[in-house]
C-alpha positions in Angstrom: 16.2 0.7 -60.6 17.6 1.6 -64.0 15.1 3.4 -66.2 15.5 0.7 -68.9 14.6 -2.0 -66.3 11.8 0.1 -64.8 10.0 0.1 -68.1 10.5 -3.7 -68.7 7.3 -5.6 -68.0 9.0 -9.0 -67.1 11.2 -7.2 -64.6 8.4 -5.2 -62.9 5.8 -8.0 -63.1 8.3 -10.4 -61.5 9.0 -7.9 -58.7 5.2 -7.6 -58.2 5.0 -11.4 -58.0 7.8 -11.5 -55.4 6.1 -8.8 -53.3 2.6 -10.4 -53.5 3.8 -14.0 -53.1 2.2 -15.1 -56.3 3.5 -16.9 -59.4 3.6 -14.7 -62.5 4.3 -16.0 -66.0 4.9 -14.0 -69.2 3.3 -16.1 -71.8 2.5 -15.2 -75.5 -0.2 -12.7 -76.1 -2.9 -13.9 -73.6 -3.8 -12.6 -70.1 -5.5 -15.2 -67.9 -5.3 -16.9 -64.5 -6.0 -20.4 -63.2 -6.4 -19.5 -59.6 -2.8 -20.1 -58.7 -0.8 -18.6 -61.5 -1.2 -15.3 -63.3 -0.4 -15.3 -67.0 0.3 -11.9 -68.7 1.4 -11.2 -72.2 5.2 -11.2 -73.0 6.0 -7.6 -73.6 9.4 -5.9 -73.6 8.1 -2.5 -72.4 4.8 -1.1 -71.4 4.0 1.9 -73.6 0.9 4.1 -73.4 -1.3 4.8 -70.5 -4.0 2.3 -71.5 -1.6 -0.6 -71.5 -0.1 0.5 -68.3 -3.5 0.6 -66.5 -4.6 -2.7 -67.9 -1.5 -4.8 -67.2 -0.7 -3.6 -63.7 -4.4 -3.3 -62.7 -5.1 -6.8 -63.9 -1.9 -8.2 -62.2 -2.8 -6.6 -58.9 -6.5 -7.6 -59.0 -5.7 -11.3 -59.8 -3.0 -11.4 -57.2 -5.6 -10.2 -54.7 -7.8 -13.2 -55.7 -4.9 -15.6 -55.2 -4.1 -14.1 -51.8 -7.6 -13.6 -50.4 -10.3 -15.7 -52.3 -11.4 -19.1 -51.1 -11.8 -20.9 -54.4 -13.3 -23.9 -52.7 -16.3 -21.8 -51.6 -16.5 -20.0 -54.9 -16.3 -23.1 -57.1 -19.0 -24.9 -55.1 -21.6 -22.4 -56.4 -23.6 -24.0 -59.2 -26.2 -21.3 -59.8 -24.9 -18.8 -62.4 -26.7 -15.8 -60.9 -25.5 -16.5 -57.3 -22.0 -17.2 -58.6 -22.1 -13.9 -60.5 -23.3 -11.9 -57.6 -20.8 -13.5 -55.3 -17.9 -12.6 -57.6 -19.2 -9.0 -58.0 -19.2 -8.7 -54.2 -15.9 -10.5 -53.8 -14.0 -8.3 -56.2 -14.1 -5.1 -54.1 -13.6 -7.1 -50.9 -10.3 -8.5 -52.1 -9.2 -5.2 -53.6 -9.8 -3.4 -50.3 -7.8 -6.1 -48.5 -5.0 -5.7 -51.0 -4.8 -2.0 -50.5 -4.7 -2.6 -46.8 -1.5 -4.7 -47.1 0.0 -2.8 -50.1 -1.2 0.8 -50.1 0.6 1.6 -53.3 -1.8 -0.6 -55.3 -4.8 1.7 -54.7 -3.9 4.2 -57.5 -3.6 1.4 -60.1 -6.8 -0.3 -59.0 -8.7 3.0 -59.1 -7.4 3.7 -62.6 -8.5 0.2 -63.7 -12.0 0.8 -62.6 -12.1 4.2 -64.2 -11.0 2.6 -67.5 -13.8 -0.1 -67.1 -16.5 2.5 -66.3 -15.5 4.8 -69.2 -15.8 1.8 -71.6 -19.4 1.1 -70.4 -22.1 1.0 -73.1 -25.8 0.9 -72.4 -27.0 -2.7 -72.7 -29.9 -3.4 -75.1 -33.5 -2.9 -73.9 -34.1 -6.6 -74.1 -31.5 -7.4 -71.5 -32.8 -10.0 -69.1 -33.8 -9.3 -65.5 -30.8 -11.3 -64.3 -28.5 -9.2 -66.4 -30.0 -6.0 -65.1 -29.6 -7.3 -61.5 -26.0 -8.1 -61.9 -25.2 -4.8 -63.6 -27.0 -2.9 -60.9 -25.2 -4.6 -58.1 -21.8 -4.3 -59.9 -22.2 -0.5 -60.5 -23.6 0.0 -57.0 -20.8 -1.7 -55.1 -18.1 -0.2 -57.3 -19.5 3.3 -56.9 -19.6 2.7 -53.2 -15.9 1.5 -53.3 -14.4 4.2 -55.5 -16.9 7.0 -55.8 -15.5 8.1 -59.1 -16.9 10.9 -61.3 -16.0 8.8 -64.3 -18.1 5.9 -63.2 -21.3 7.9 -62.3 -22.8 7.7 -65.8 -22.4 3.9 -65.7 -24.0 3.8 -62.2 -27.0 5.9 -63.3 -27.5 3.8 -66.4 -27.5 0.5 -64.4 -29.8 1.9 -61.7 -32.3 3.2 -64.4 -32.5 -0.2 -66.1 -33.0 -2.0 -62.8 -35.7 0.4 -61.7 -37.6 -0.4 -64.8 -38.3 -4.0 -63.8 -37.7 -4.4 -60.0 -40.0 -3.3 -57.1 -39.1 -0.1 -55.3 -38.9 -1.9 -52.0 -36.0 -4.0 -53.3 -33.7 -0.9 -53.7 -34.5 0.3 -50.1 -33.6 -3.1 -48.6 -30.6 -3.6 -50.9 -29.1 -0.3 -49.6 -29.8 -1.6 -46.0 -27.9 -4.8 -46.7 -24.9 -3.0 -48.1 -24.9 -0.6 -45.2 -24.8 -3.4 -42.7 -22.5 -6.0 -44.4 -20.6 -4.7 -47.3 -17.7 -3.1 -45.3 -17.6 -6.0 -42.9 -17.1 -9.0 -45.3 -14.0 -10.9 -44.1 -13.9 -13.8 -46.5 -15.5 -15.4 -49.6 -18.2 -17.1 -47.6 -19.3 -13.7 -46.4 -19.6 -12.5 -50.0 -21.7 -15.6 -50.8 -24.0 -15.0 -47.8 -24.6 -11.4 -48.9 -25.3 -12.5 -52.4 -27.9 -15.0 -51.2 -29.5 -12.3 -49.0 -29.8 -9.9 -52.0 -31.5 -12.6 -54.0 -33.9 -13.4 -51.1 -34.8 -9.8 -50.7 -35.5 -9.5 -54.4 -37.7 -12.6 -54.3 -39.7 -11.3 -51.4 -40.2 -7.9 -52.9 -41.4 -9.5 -56.2 -43.9 -11.5 -54.2 -45.0 -8.5 -52.2 -45.6 -6.6 -55.5 -48.5 -8.9 -56.5 -52.2 -7.9 -56.0 -54.1 -9.5 -53.1 -54.8 -13.2 -53.7 -58.5 -14.1 -54.5 -60.1 -16.2 -51.8 -59.7 -19.7 -53.2 -60.1 -21.3 -49.8 -56.5 -20.4 -48.6 -56.9 -16.7 -48.0 -55.8 -17.0 -44.3 -52.6 -18.7 -45.4 -51.9 -16.0 -48.0 -52.6 -13.4 -45.4 -50.0 -14.9 -43.1 -47.4 -15.1 -45.8 -48.1 -11.5 -46.8 -47.7 -10.4 -43.2 -44.4 -12.3 -43.0 -43.1 -10.7 -46.2 -44.2 -7.2 -45.0 -42.3 -7.6 -41.7 -39.2 -8.9 -43.5 -39.3 -5.9 -45.8 -39.5 -3.6 -42.7 -35.8 -3.6 -42.3 -34.1 -6.7 -40.9 -31.1 -6.4 -43.1 -29.3 -9.5 -41.7 -28.3 -12.0 -44.4 -29.1 -14.7 -41.8 -32.7 -13.7 -41.4 -33.2 -12.9 -45.1 -31.9 -16.2 -46.3 -33.1 -18.5 -43.5 -36.7 -17.6 -44.2 -36.7 -19.4 -47.5 -34.4 -22.1 -46.2 -36.5 -23.0 -43.1 -39.6 -23.0 -45.4 -37.8 -25.7 -47.4 -37.1 -27.7 -44.3 -40.6 -27.5 -42.8 -42.5 -27.8 -46.2 -45.4 -25.6 -45.0 -46.5 -22.3 -43.7 -46.1 -23.0 -40.0 -42.5 -21.6 -40.0 -43.6 -18.5 -41.9 -46.3 -17.8 -39.2 -43.8 -18.2 -36.4 -41.3 -15.9 -38.2 -44.0 -13.3 -38.7 -44.8 -13.5 -35.0 -41.1 -13.2 -34.1 -40.8 -10.1 -36.3 -43.9 -8.7 -34.7 -42.4 -9.1 -31.2 -39.4 -7.1 -32.4 -41.5 -3.9 -32.9 -42.9 -2.2 -35.9 -39.7 -0.3 -37.0 -36.2 -1.2 -38.2 -34.3 -0.3 -35.1 -34.5 -3.5 -33.1 -33.7 -5.8 -36.0 -30.9 -3.5 -37.3 -29.3 -3.2 -33.9 -29.3 -7.0 -33.6 -27.8 -7.2 -37.1 -25.1 -4.7 -36.3 -24.0 -6.3 -33.0 -24.1 -9.9 -34.1 -23.6 -9.7 -37.9 -20.9 -12.3 -38.1 -22.6 -14.8 -35.8 -25.9 -14.3 -37.6 -24.1 -15.0 -40.9 -22.5 -18.1 -39.5 -25.9 -19.2 -38.2 -27.3 -18.9 -41.6 -24.7 -21.4 -42.9 -25.5 -23.8 -40.1 -29.3 -23.6 -40.8 -28.9 -24.0 -44.5 -26.5 -26.9 -44.4 -24.4 -27.5 -47.5 -24.5 -25.1 -50.5 -28.1 -24.1 -51.4 -29.7 -23.2 -54.6 -31.8 -20.0 -54.2 -34.3 -21.1 -56.9 -35.1 -24.3 -55.1 -35.6 -22.6 -51.7 -37.8 -19.9 -53.2 -39.9 -22.3 -55.2 -40.7 -24.3 -52.1 -41.7 -21.1 -50.2 -44.0 -20.0 -52.9 -45.8 -23.3 -53.2 -47.0 -22.9 -49.6 -48.8 -19.7 -50.5 -49.9 -20.3 -54.1 -48.6 -16.9 -55.1 -47.1 -18.5 -58.1 -50.5 -18.4 -59.8 -50.8 -14.6 -59.7 -49.8 -12.7 -62.8 -47.1 -10.0 -62.4 -47.5 -6.9 -64.5 -43.8 -5.9 -63.9 -42.6 -9.2 -65.4 -44.2 -9.2 -68.8 -47.3 -11.1 -67.7 -45.3 -13.9 -66.0 -46.4 -15.2 -62.6 -44.3 -14.4 -59.6 -43.1 -18.0 -59.5 -42.2 -18.0 -63.2 -40.5 -14.7 -63.0 -38.2 -15.7 -60.1 -37.6 -19.0 -61.7 -36.5 -17.4 -64.9 -34.2 -14.9 -63.1 -32.5 -17.5 -61.0 -32.0 -20.0 -63.8 -30.8 -17.4 -66.4 -27.7 -18.3 -68.4 -27.4 -15.2 -70.7 -25.5 -13.2 -68.0 -23.2 -10.2 -68.6 -19.5 -11.0 -69.2 -17.4 -10.8 -66.0 -15.6 -7.4 -65.8 -12.1 -8.8 -65.3 -12.6 -11.1 -68.3 -13.3 -7.9 -70.3 -10.1 -6.4 -68.9 -8.1 -9.6 -69.8 -9.5 -9.4 -73.4 -8.6 -5.8 -73.7 -5.1 -6.4 -72.3 -4.5 -9.3 -74.7 -5.7 -7.1 -77.6 -3.4 -4.2 -76.6 -0.5 -6.7 -76.3 -0.9 -8.1 -79.7 -0.8 -4.6 -81.2 2.4 -3.9 -79.3 4.3 -7.1 -79.7 7.1 -7.5 -82.2 9.4 -10.4 -83.3 9.2 -13.6 -81.3 7.4 -12.2 -78.2 4.1 -14.0 -78.9 5.9 -17.3 -78.8 8.0 -16.7 -75.7 7.3 -18.0 -72.2 9.1 -17.1 -69.0 8.2 -18.0 -65.4 9.0 -14.9 -63.4 8.9 -16.6 -60.0 11.6 -18.1 -57.8 11.4 -21.1 -55.5 12.5 -21.5 -51.9 16.1 -20.9 -50.8 18.2 -24.0 -50.8 19.3 -25.4 -47.4 22.3 -27.5 -46.6 20.1 -30.4 -45.6 19.0 -30.7 -49.2 22.2 -32.5 -50.2 23.3 -34.6 -47.2 26.0 -34.5 -44.5 28.9 -35.1 -46.9 28.1 -32.1 -49.0 31.3 -30.1 -48.2 33.6 -32.9 -49.2 32.6 -32.6 -52.8 33.6 -28.9 -52.7 37.2 -29.4 -51.6 38.7 -28.7 -55.0 36.7 -25.6 -55.3 37.9 -24.4 -51.9 41.5 -25.0 -52.9 41.0 -23.1 -56.1 39.3 -20.3 -54.3 42.4 -19.8 -52.1 44.6 -19.4 -55.2 42.0 -17.3 -57.0 41.7 -14.9 -54.0 45.5 -14.4 -54.0 45.5 -13.6 -57.7 42.5 -11.3 -57.4 44.2 -9.5 -54.4 47.3 -8.8 -56.5 45.1 -7.6 -59.4 43.2 -5.2 -57.2 46.3 -3.8 -55.6 47.7 -3.1 -59.0 44.4 -1.4 -60.1 43.9 0.6 -57.0 47.5 1.6 -56.5 48.0 5.4 -56.5 49.5 6.8 -59.6 52.1 9.6 -59.3 52.8 12.1 -62.1 54.1 15.6 -62.9 51.9 18.4 -64.3 52.0 22.0 -65.3 49.8 23.1 -62.4 49.7 22.1 -58.8 50.5 23.0 -55.2 53.7 21.0 -54.7 56.9 21.4 -56.7 59.1 18.4 -57.4 62.5 19.8 -56.3 64.4 17.3 -58.5 62.7 18.9 -61.6 63.6 22.5 -60.9 66.6 22.4 -63.2 64.5 21.1 -66.0 62.0 23.8 -65.2 64.6 26.5 -65.8 65.3 24.8 -69.2 61.6 25.3 -70.2 60.0 22.1 -68.9 56.8 23.2 -67.2 55.8 19.8 -65.8 57.3 20.4 -62.3 54.2 20.1 -60.0 53.7 16.8 -58.2 50.3 15.1 -58.7 49.0 11.9 -56.9 45.9 10.2 -58.3 44.3 7.7 -56.0 43.4 4.4 -57.5 39.7 3.6 -58.1 37.9 1.1 -56.0 35.9 -1.9 -57.1 32.1 -1.2 -56.8 30.5 -4.3 -58.1 27.5 -6.6 -57.5 27.6 -10.1 -58.9 24.8 -12.7 -59.3 26.1 -16.2 -60.1 23.6 -18.6 -61.7 24.5 -22.3 -61.4 23.1 -24.9 -63.8 21.9 -28.1 -62.0 20.0 -29.6 -64.9 20.0 -33.3 -65.5 22.5 -33.0 -68.4 25.2 -31.8 -66.0 25.5 -35.3 -64.6 29.1 -36.1 -63.7 30.2 -32.5 -64.5 28.1 -31.1 -61.6 31.1 -31.3 -59.1 33.2 -29.1 -61.5 30.4 -26.6 -61.8 29.9 -26.6 -58.0 33.6 -26.1 -57.4 33.7 -23.2 -59.8 30.7 -21.6 -58.2 32.0 -21.8 -54.6 35.4 -20.6 -55.7 34.0 -17.5 -57.4 31.6 -16.8 -54.6 34.3 -16.9 -51.9 36.7 -14.8 -53.9 34.1 -12.1 -54.7 32.9 -12.1 -51.1 36.4 -11.3 -49.9 36.7 -8.1 -52.0 35.9 -4.8 -50.4 33.1 -2.9 -52.1 31.8 -6.0 -53.9 29.0 -8.4 -53.0 27.6 -11.6 -54.4 24.3 -13.6 -54.6 24.1 -17.2 -55.9 21.1 -19.1 -57.3 20.7 -22.6 -58.9 18.4 -23.4 -61.8 17.2 -26.7 -63.2 16.8 -28.1 -59.7 13.1 -28.9 -59.4 12.7 -27.1 -62.8 12.8 -23.7 -61.1 15.2 -21.1 -59.8 16.2 -21.3 -56.2 18.4 -18.9 -54.2 21.5 -20.5 -52.6 23.0 -17.3 -51.1 21.0 -14.1 -50.9 22.8 -10.8 -51.2 24.3 -9.9 -47.9 24.5 -13.4 -46.6 27.9 -15.0 -45.7 29.2 -17.6 -48.1 31.5 -19.7 -45.9 29.0 -20.7 -43.2 26.7 -21.9 -45.9 29.0 -24.0 -48.1 26.8 -27.1 -47.9 24.2 -25.4 -50.0 26.6 -25.3 -53.0 26.9 -29.1 -53.3 23.9 -29.3 -55.6 22.9 -32.5 -57.5 21.9 -32.6 -61.2 18.2 -32.9 -62.0 15.4 -31.2 -64.0 15.5 -29.1 -67.1 17.5 -26.0 -68.1 15.4 -22.9 -67.6 18.4 -20.6 -68.1 16.3 -17.7 -69.4 14.1 -17.9 -66.3 17.2 -17.9 -64.1 18.7 -14.9 -65.9 15.5 -13.0 -65.6 15.5 -13.6 -61.9 19.2 -12.7 -61.5 18.6 -9.5 -63.5 15.6 -8.6 -61.3 17.5 -9.3 -58.1 20.4 -7.0 -59.2 18.0 -4.3 -60.2 16.1 -4.4 -56.9 18.7 -5.3 -54.3 22.0 -3.7 -55.5 22.9 -0.1 -55.3 26.4 -0.6 -56.7 27.7 1.1 -59.8 28.6 -2.1 -61.7 26.3 -5.1 -62.0 27.4 -8.5 -63.3 25.6 -11.8 -64.1 27.7 -15.0 -64.4 26.1 -18.1 -65.8 27.8 -21.5 -65.1 26.3 -24.2 -67.4 27.1 -27.2 -69.6 25.0 -26.5 -72.7 22.0 -25.0 -74.5 19.0 -23.6 -72.5 15.4 -24.9 -72.9 14.3 -21.3 -73.3 16.9 -19.8 -75.7 14.6 -17.0 -76.9 14.3 -15.7 -73.4 18.1 -15.9 -72.9 18.6 -13.8 -76.0 15.9 -11.3 -74.7 17.6 -11.0 -71.3 21.0 -10.5 -73.0 19.6 -7.7 -75.0 17.9 -6.1 -72.0 21.2 -6.3 -70.0 23.0 -4.6 -72.9 20.5 -1.7 -72.8 20.7 -1.4 -69.0 24.5 -1.6 -68.9 24.7 -4.9 -67.0 27.5 -7.2 -67.9 26.9 -10.9 -68.6 29.5 -13.7 -68.6 29.3 -17.4 -68.9 31.5 -20.4 -67.9 30.9 -23.5 -70.0 31.5 -26.8 -68.3 33.1 -29.1 -71.0 30.9 -27.4 -73.6 31.3 -24.7 -76.3 27.6 -24.1 -76.4 28.0 -21.0 -74.3 29.6 -19.3 -77.3 26.2 -19.3 -79.1 24.5 -17.2 -76.4 27.2 -15.2 -74.7 29.8 -12.7 -76.0 32.0 -13.2 -72.9 32.6 -16.8 -72.1 35.3 -19.2 -70.7 35.3 -23.0 -71.0 36.5 -25.4 -68.3 37.3 -28.9 -69.5 39.1 -30.2 -66.4 39.2 -29.4 -62.7 42.8 -28.4 -63.2 41.7 -25.6 -65.6 39.4 -24.2 -62.9 41.7 -21.6 -61.4 43.1 -20.2 -64.7 39.7 -19.9 -66.4 38.1 -18.2 -63.4 40.9 -15.7 -63.1 40.7 -14.9 -66.8 37.0 -14.2 -66.3 37.6 -12.2 -63.1 40.0 -9.9 -64.8 37.1 -8.7 -67.0 34.4 -8.0 -64.5 36.7 -6.9 -61.6 38.0 -3.9 -63.5 38.1 -0.8 -61.3 35.0 1.3 -61.5 
């Protein structure tokens, strides 16, 4: 790729979108995503290491979400803390999956997290327990994922703040859960299950932290609950067993299930090994079982509250929670709304800010969809498609003959006489004796055409009755170029379905696919979007010396600013741009090199005049 194009954000971002199979739009100064489309600021070039890390790291991360996240599962979570924990666990899961499919993305994702970690600031001392929990889990899983020196201070800070308020047993069991399930998460539901398990472990450890309950007539029940919690804390790290305990308590409404669970844990032995072995060998089935037991989406605060009512632990004060009871403390944590801002939202804000500092001119007001639609097939237009192209086929025969003659003249060997050489022209010897030193024969081979062309055909609604002329011009040019040695062609249509759709990809034969060229007028005129796609295709797919874009249209584009931007970018990259206006002089406002066709009879002459420009010998 040319260095100019390699530094162009719309070109590179569009290439990323093509590779990842996601829709990318350059749009003003804001970075955001709606779950199906990624919007990044419209920037000509990416200057500076910070902007480079932000824009490409953000693009890759959000592409991973579109590819791997089940938004139905994620959007069904109503509890803010559970939602936040699920997202924190989902982020590294999708990034690991992305690196597995596209290994080259690892370096950019690593650099993005290094940037985030270096920007970390110690939160205020009054940060809520929910905020401390989310920060702790975030720092822990990210340190586990990347193990960066740059992120170690952030990790230590978050651990310290969590240890100030949470029981020691929670951290032991949290590490056990990560060891068992973090590296084996396969989907968004697995991330949700692990998030629920973490919350359940925290709930149980907060309850276990309380002093023994005074004998208010229910001491035996409290003892049973305490025994159950102690066994659970002993090391069954399965999300299924951690979450089902609260969920079955909700179903039964009493302590009978807690007793039976305690007995079941007791039968498993006093250590961690039996439970952990079962968790390792059946982790996925256990996690699925948890979903079946819990039914539809559950609220951890509701489950926990029911479990606590059966043991009356909610009446015991908790010194670690500023005097709040265990019940109140858990309720406050799970219902908190003052949660830390999502990391990628911070990245998006930083990217938007950097973009506003870099943008000049009209960039903040420009929009360009960088994606392309599916390739057109002949069945899109019906069985009589080829009949509408007959005039174009006839014109292509004449055009090919004219182009052949032009090429023969350009590539014909040129003979001359010079002062130096290996062969003497015998007929010039007499003049050599008279002092003429140009007596050596020289033969210079003609240069060959080495050109790639991308034709962009307008099929917007305004083409109407002029569409057959445009179609004929397109097929005539495509057939003529395809017949030239050391030249190749790709053809795309724009306006059809308000998008850009390939008709013929580079390397495909034109004649067997003629039906595809009989397009029908519909939609808008996203000419700038089409030119951006054509430029990107030439930059990525062609290795030829000369590159040419030809636009066949009837009027002004709907994205004139983008057209002017692409024209300027092509000038800097040395790519030639030509236009053919169909009954319209509007092309003169946007293109320096343009021809106008008013009648079908003008087709051959206008196309040949254009061909003489871009088929010059390289």
